[in-house]
N, C-alpha and C positions, 0 to 999 in steps of 0.2 A: 430618441436622440442618437444620431450617428456618432460612432466612436472611430477614431483613427489612432492606430497604435504603431509607433515606429520601433524598429529594431535594427541591429547590425552595426551600431557605432562602436567605437573603441579607440585604442591607441595604435598608431601605425607609424612606421618610419617614413621619412621623405622618399618619394618615389614609389611607395606602396599603393595598395588598392584596398578598397572596402566596397561592400554592396549594402546599401540601406534598403529596408523594406518598410512599407506602410500598409498595414492590413486594415481594411474597413469592415465595420460590423454589418454593413448592408452592401447591396450591389453598387459597384462603382459606376454603373451606367447612369445613376442619378446625378452624377457630377458632370457638369459641363467641362470643367477643367480640374485637373489635379496637379499639384506641384510640390516642390521642395523649396523651403526658405532656410536661411541660416542667420544666426545672430552670434556675432563675436563680441568679446568684451570691448567696450568703448566704441563700438560701431553700430550703425543702424541695421535693422533687419533688411536683408536683401533677397530677392528672388534668385534662386540658383537655376532651377529648371522647371518647366511646366509642359503638360501635354493635354490636349483636348480629346474629347471622345472620338473626334475624327482623325486623330493621330498627328495633329499639328503640334510641333514642339517649339519651345523657346528656351534659350539658354543665356545666362549671364556671360558677357564677353570673357570674363576671367576663367570660365570653366569650359568654354567651347573646345572641342577636340579631346577633352579629358574625361568629362562626365557624360553619361547617357541615361536618360529617363526612359522607362518602359512600363508597361502594365500587363497584368495577367487578369483578364476579366473573369475567368472561371474561378480564380482564387481571390477575387476582390482585393487585389494587391497591386501596389505601384512600387517600382524599384528605382533606385538611383545607383548606378554603377559609377564608382569614382576611381579613376586611375591616375597615375603620376601625381599623387597627392603631395601638396606642398604645405609648409608650416602656415601659410596664409589661409589655408582651408580650414584651420582649426576653428570650430564653432559648435554651437548646438544647432542641429538640423531638425526642422519641423516639417511635417507633412501637412498639406492644406488641400481642401477640396471645396469647390464652389459649385453649388447646384444651379440648375437652369432658372430657379426662382431667385437666385442671388444670395442664398444663405451660404455662409462660410463656416467651415469646420476646421479645427486644428487638433493635431496630436500634441502630446506633452513634450516631445523632443527627444533626441538622442545625441549624446556627446561624441564628437569626432575630434581627436587630438592627433596632430601630426608633429612628431618630434623624434629626434634621435637620442 
């Protein structure tokens, strides 16, 4: 069973930055796409950013120009660099990986709170 473990969340002031990490227990080459989702109170889960093994990226309109997804294959880790954070970015952020066979795996999430 593949495990995905997120880290890097916390409390940050508006305009600040955080970098989230998602460490996989196995090679991330097994995933066709890896991404970050978020769930805020009273809202539906939404895709924040995703990246395929080929390097194709997709971002939610609300984070374009502020967030960057990247991956380090040698470390089996995917990152989400978040800049110019806003209170509306407050949520639990989840790492997701989907294999070529269509299996989906989720991490347990990391809390990001943007507040002054």
